[in-house]
Backbone as CSV, one residue per row, in Angstrom:
resi,resn,N_x,N_y,N_z,CA_x,CA_y,CA_z,C_x,C_y,C_z
1,MET,5.910,52.645,-6.145,5.611,51.644,-7.160,4.328,52.030,-7.886
2,ASN,4.374,52.078,-9.184,3.216,52.415,-9.999,2.360,51.161,-10.161
3,THR,1.118,51.231,-9.662,0.229,50.066,-9.756,-0.963,50.321,-10.668
4,ASP,-0.947,51.422,-11.395,-2.038,51.737,-12.314,-2.057,50.716,-13.448
5,ARG,-3.123,49.939,-13.517,-3.221,48.858,-14.511,-3.312,49.385,-15.944
6,ASN,-3.565,50.686,-16.113,-3.617,51.271,-17.450,-2.245,51.744,-17.921
7,SER,-1.275,51.746,-17.016,0.081,52.159,-17.369,0.776,51.034,-18.123
8,PRO,1.673,51.386,-19.046,2.417,50.332,-19.729,3.291,49.571,-18.735
9,CYS,3.404,48.269,-18.939,4.177,47.404,-18.048,5.504,47.043,-18.706
10,ILE,6.569,47.189,-17.948,7.893,46.895,-18.463,8.562,45.832,-17.596
11,LEU,9.160,44.863,-18.252,9.960,43.854,-17.574,11.380,44.390,-17.493
12,LEU,11.896,44.488,-16.278,13.256,44.944,-16.052,14.067,43.770,-15.525
13,ALA,14.927,43.222,-16.364,15.796,42.119,-15.979,17.177,42.699,-15.707
14,GLU,17.512,42.807,-14.427,18.773,43.424,-14.008,19.213,42.779,-12.705
15,ASP,20.459,42.289,-12.667,20.940,41.604,-11.471,21.705,42.498,-10.505
16,GLU,22.020,43.706,-10.895,22.672,44.642,-9.981,21.587,45.381,-9.199
17,MET,21.446,45.044,-7.912,20.325,45.509,-7.110,20.190,47.030,-7.078
18,LEU,21.270,47.750,-6.870,21.175,49.211,-6.796,20.735,49.808,-8.130
19,LEU,21.278,49.289,-9.214,20.876,49.762,-10.540,19.412,49.442,-10.793
20,ALA,18.981,48.248,-10.423,17.580,47.857,-10.616,16.650,48.773,-9.824
21,MET,17.013,49.098,-8.593,16.176,49.980,-7.774,16.117,51.382,-8.373
22,MET,17.255,51.884,-8.833,17.297,53.205,-9.445,16.452,53.243,-10.730
23,LEU,16.598,52.209,-11.550,15.827,52.148,-12.787,14.334,52.011,-12.503
24,GLU,13.979,51.206,-11.521,12.571,51.062,-11.164,11.974,52.408,-10.772
25,ASP,12.687,53.171,-9.951,12.213,54.505,-9.561,12.042,55.401,-10.781
26,ARG,13.028,55.376,-11.660,12.988,56.210,-12.873,11.815,55.804,-13.776
27,LEU,11.632,54.508,-13.953,10.557,54.011,-14.812,9.189,54.300,-14.204
28,ASN,9.052,54.129,-12.891,7.790,54.474,-12.220,7.473,55.953,-12.397
29,ALA,8.484,56.799,-12.247,8.285,58.243,-12.411,7.890,58.592,-13.843
30,SER,8.269,57.743,-14.794,7.919,57.960,-16.199,6.583,57.318,-16.570
31,GLY,5.903,56.728,-15.580,4.570,56.198,-15.823,4.488,54.716,-16.125
32,TYR,5.558,53.979,-15.927,5.559,52.544,-16.192,5.280,51.747,-14.921
33,ARG,4.597,50.620,-15.083,4.560,49.591,-14.044,5.768,48.713,-14.307
34,VAL,6.480,48.316,-13.276,7.732,47.580,-13.448,7.634,46.205,-12.798
35,LEU,8.002,45.197,-13.573,8.183,43.840,-13.059,9.678,43.561,-13.118
36,LYS,10.266,43.197,-11.981,11.714,42.998,-11.930,12.081,41.526,-11.846
37,ALA,13.206,41.220,-12.463,13.788,39.885,-12.380,15.300,40.046,-12.306
38,ALA,15.900,39.398,-11.307,17.348,39.467,-11.159,18.034,38.204,-11.666
39,ARG,17.256,37.172,-11.918,17.802,35.892,-12.382,17.050,35.433,-13.625
40,LEU,17.700,34.623,-14.426,17.112,34.164,-15.677,15.812,33.402,-15.458
41,ALA,15.745,32.533,-14.460,14.534,31.741,-14.232,13.316,32.638,-14.018
42,LYS,13.450,33.667,-13.198,12.338,34.595,-12.945,12.033,35.400,-14.209
43,CYS,13.059,35.789,-14.918,12.877,36.541,-16.158,12.089,35.718,-17.171
44,LEU,12.444,34.453,-17.305,11.722,33.565,-18.223,10.272,33.392,-17.804
45,GLU,10.042,33.220,-16.513,8.678,33.068,-16.003,7.831,34.284,-16.352
46,LEU,8.360,35.467,-16.116,7.625,36.692,-16.428,7.472,36.878,-17.937
47,ALA,8.528,36.600,-18.688,8.479,36.740,-20.149,7.424,35.837,-20.761
48,GLU,7.239,34.650,-20.193,6.266,33.680,-20.713,4.818,34.086,-20.459
49,SER,4.545,34.682,-19.300,3.139,34.800,-18.916,2.664,36.177,-18.473
50,ALA,3.556,37.068,-18.115,3.121,38.370,-17.592,2.623,39.282,-18.723
51,PRO,1.689,40.170,-18.398,1.197,41.131,-19.391,2.188,42.284,-19.552
52,ILE,3.202,42.053,-20.359,4.312,42.991,-20.537,4.146,43.746,-21.854
53,ASP,4.461,45.046,-21.819,4.435,45.852,-23.036,5.825,46.039,-23.638
54,LEU,6.837,46.115,-22.765,8.220,46.354,-23.172,9.142,45.627,-22.206
55,ALA,10.422,45.500,-22.575,11.377,44.885,-21.659,12.769,45.475,-21.845
56,ILE,13.489,45.522,-20.734,14.912,45.849,-20.716,15.603,44.619,-20.153
57,LEU,16.469,44.013,-20.952,17.131,42.782,-20.552,18.630,42.986,-20.417
58,ASP,19.128,42.929,-19.193,20.575,42.882,-19.000,21.037,41.571,-19.629
59,ILE,22.040,41.624,-20.456,22.478,40.411,-21.158,23.008,39.366,-20.180
60,ASN,23.745,39.810,-19.172,24.329,38.883,-18.206,23.562,38.985,-16.890
61,LEU,22.766,37.980,-16.596,22.013,37.929,-15.340,22.676,36.913,-14.414
62,ALA,23.525,37.403,-13.535,24.211,36.552,-12.567,24.908,35.363,-13.240
63,GLY,25.570,35.641,-14.363,26.334,34.600,-15.038,25.576,33.829,-16.107
64,GLU,24.282,34.110,-16.276,23.493,33.460,-17.329,23.045,34.527,-18.320
65,VAL,23.109,34.201,-19.600,22.682,35.166,-20.614,21.151,35.199,-20.701
66,SER,20.632,36.356,-21.037,19.177,36.546,-21.100,18.583,36.217,-22.467
67,PHE,19.351,35.651,-23.366,18.863,35.348,-24.715,17.631,34.434,-24.722
68,PRO,17.529,33.432,-23.836,16.295,32.622,-23.832,15.046,33.462,-23.549
69,ALA,15.156,34.441,-22.664,14.020,35.323,-22.391,13.736,36.212,-23.595
70,ALA,14.791,36.660,-24.272,14.608,37.468,-25.482,13.864,36.679,-26.555
71,LEU,14.162,35.395,-26.670,13.440,34.550,-27.630,11.952,34.473,-27.303
72,VAL,11.643,34.345,-26.026,10.241,34.301,-25.599,9.556,35.619,-25.926
73,LEU,10.205,36.724,-25.603,9.622,38.042,-25.890,9.438,38.228,-27.391
74,ARG,10.421,37.821,-28.157,10.325,37.924,-29.620,9.126,37.125,-30.126
75,ARG,8.965,35.898,-29.607,7.832,35.041,-30.007,6.504,35.693,-29.653
76,ARG,6.446,36.362,-28.512,5.212,37.021,-28.065,5.004,38.388,-28.731
77,GLY,5.983,38.857,-29.486,5.865,40.157,-30.151,6.044,41.330,-29.203
78,ILE,6.788,41.124,-28.123,7.020,42.180,-27.135,8.372,42.825,-27.418
79,PRO,8.378,44.129,-27.679,9.643,44.811,-27.973,10.552,44.841,-26.745
80,PHE,11.847,44.716,-26.987,12.814,44.747,-25.889,14.098,45.402,-26.340
81,VAL,14.873,45.804,-25.352,16.206,46.331,-25.581,17.140,45.605,-24.619
82,PHE,18.312,45.268,-25.105,19.324,44.691,-24.232,20.043,45.817,-23.512
83,SER,20.547,45.533,-22.330,21.470,46.455,-21.680,22.720,45.655,-21.345
84,SER,23.871,46.309,-21.500,25.121,45.569,-21.317,26.285,46.512,-21.088
85,GLY,27.227,46.031,-20.325,28.486,46.733,-20.158,29.532,46.245,-21.148
86,TYR,29.164,45.243,-21.929,30.061,44.683,-22.933,29.837,45.378,-24.268
87,GLY,30.788,45.256,-25.161,30.668,45.851,-26.482,29.780,45.031,-27.403
88,ASP,29.357,45.633,-28.496,28.522,44.959,-29.495,29.200,43.717,-30.060
89,ASP,30.516,43.729,-30.113,31.250,42.602,-30.691,31.105,41.333,-29.855
90,ASP,30.714,41.483,-28.584,30.545,40.331,-27.709,29.207,39.635,-27.912
91,LEU,28.311,40.248,-28.687,27.003,39.643,-28.938,27.098,38.571,-30.019
92,PRO,26.385,37.476,-29.828,26.299,36.501,-30.922,25.659,37.154,-32.150
93,GLU,26.033,36.700,-33.295,25.555,37.269,-34.562,24.036,37.388,-34.607
94,ALA,23.324,36.417,-34.093,21.857,36.399,-34.147,21.212,37.574,-33.419
95,TRP,21.946,38.226,-32.523,21.373,39.310,-31.715,21.930,40.680,-32.059
96,ARG,22.804,40.770,-33.025,23.479,42.046,-33.307,22.583,43.115,-33.899
97,THR,21.403,42.745,-34.379,20.497,43.759,-34.925,19.606,44.366,-33.840
98,GLU,19.639,43.816,-32.633,18.814,44.338,-31.534,19.434,45.602,-30.951
99,LYS,18.582,46.458,-30.440,19.042,47.680,-29.773,19.736,47.306,-28.464
100,ILE,20.795,48.065,-28.142,21.530,47.840,-26.898,21.713,49.174,-26.187
101,LEU,21.345,49.192,-24.916,21.676,50.311,-24.050,23.037,49.988,-23.455
102,GLN,24.039,50.744,-23.836,25.398,50.495,-23.376,25.571,51.087,-21.982
103,LYS,25.880,50.235,-21.011,26.112,50.710,-19.640,27.458,51.417,-19.572
104,PRO,27.565,52.475,-18.824,26.477,53.151,-18.117,25.695,54.039,-19.083
105,TYR,24.389,54.056,-18.918,23.548,54.922,-19.740,22.817,55.889,-18.827
106,ASP,22.403,57.022,-19.416,21.740,58.046,-18.611,20.240,58.055,-18.914
107,ALA,19.515,58.928,-18.218,18.061,58.991,-18.352,17.645,59.334,-19.776
108,ARG,18.399,60.179,-20.438,18.069,60.569,-21.816,18.167,59.362,-22.749
109,GLN,19.222,58.565,-22.594,19.393,57.373,-23.430,18.319,56.330,-23.131
110,LEU,17.968,56.186,-21.864,16.910,55.257,-21.480,15.585,55.681,-22.096
111,ASP,15.249,56.950,-21.963,13.989,57.450,-22.530,13.947,57.273,-24.042
112,ALA,15.067,57.552,-24.718,15.116,57.406,-26.174,14.916,55.958,-26.572
113,ALA,15.533,55.023,-25.848,15.380,53.602,-26.163,13.941,53.154,-25.954
114,LEU,13.315,53.584,-24.856,11.943,53.180,-24.586,10.972,53.802,-25.574
115,ASN,11.204,55.058,-25.950,10.337,55.691,-26.954,10.453,54.979,-28.298
116,ALA,11.656,54.542,-28.657,11.841,53.798,-29.908,11.110,52.463,-29.852
117,LEU,11.154,51.800,-28.707,10.440,50.521,-28.568,8.926,50.720,-28.681
118,ARG,8.429,51.751,-28.047,6.985,52.005,-28.067,6.512,52.384,-29.466
119,ALA,7.385,53.019,-30.239,7.018,53.428,-31.596,7.068,52.263,-32.573
120,ALA,7.819,51.220,-32.214,8.008,50.073,-33.133,6.760,49.228,-33.229
């Protein structure tokens, strides 16, 4: 776990435990501090108050959509990317302009999405 307070902090909202653990390892190796949330309530709590630089939001968190957390991040000016196994057509119109990491995605796609967020 990367605990360097100077490292960028990323909120990882993912309810699939193995995927979340794999992503956390990958993000730590890339120099990020990771805050994880597997449920919407925890995601909202972190989105509201944690010192986050970026976020990856699985759209479906144990049957609840992560859009309320995305609204909080948007209000705070924190860049985020959705991740989903569903197609773009399943997104409500209000969210179709947001970047989506289509599951399954690889390390190259993850890095490209995070670099785009950091550049924004």
